[in-house]
C-alpha positions in Angstrom: 53.5 -154.7 49.3 51.0 -152.3 50.8 49.0 -153.7 53.7 46.2 -151.1 53.4 42.6 -152.4 53.0 40.4 -151.1 50.3 36.7 -151.7 49.9 34.9 -153.5 47.1 33.8 -150.2 45.4 37.5 -149.2 45.1 38.4 -152.6 43.6 35.6 -152.2 41.1 36.9 -148.7 40.2 40.4 -150.0 39.7 39.6 -153.1 37.7 36.5 -152.0 35.8 34.8 -155.2 36.9 31.4 -155.6 38.3 30.8 -157.0 41.8 29.5 -160.3 40.4 32.5 -160.7 38.2 34.9 -160.1 41.0 33.1 -162.7 43.2 33.2 -165.2 40.3 37.0 -164.7 39.8 37.5 -165.1 43.6 35.5 -168.4 43.6 37.7 -169.7 40.8 40.8 -168.7 42.7 41.7 -166.1 40.0 41.5 -163.0 42.1 42.9 -162.1 45.6 40.7 -163.2 48.5 38.7 -160.7 50.5 39.3 -160.1 54.2 36.3 -160.0 56.6 36.4 -156.7 58.5 33.0 -156.9 60.1 29.8 -158.9 60.4 28.7 -157.8 56.9 31.7 -156.1 55.5 34.7 -157.2 53.5 37.8 -155.4 52.1 40.8 -156.4 50.0 44.5 -156.0 50.6 45.5 -153.1 48.4 48.9 -154.5 47.5 47.4 -157.9 46.4 44.9 -156.1 44.2 47.7 -153.9 42.7 49.9 -156.9 42.1 47.0 -158.7 40.4 46.4 -155.7 38.1 50.1 -155.5 37.3 50.2 -159.2 36.4 47.2 -158.7 34.0 49.1 -155.8 32.3 52.3 -157.9 32.0 50.3 -160.8 30.5 48.7 -158.5 28.0 52.0 -157.0 27.0 53.5 -160.5 26.4 50.7 -161.5 24.1 51.3 -158.3 22.0 55.1 -158.8 21.8 
């Protein structure tokens, strides 16, 4: 798993979700937690986000099969 950090804008680009929806999923425990990187800045572990995306794809494929 990659340990690189990516910013919220990149997470939005990769998922297609809005900032508000990402925060909602995080509060429900359905999205990887953010990492505080500064007084007013957060980022996400790239590998965790990629894994989450891959799980959504796998779940989608199971429903179709």
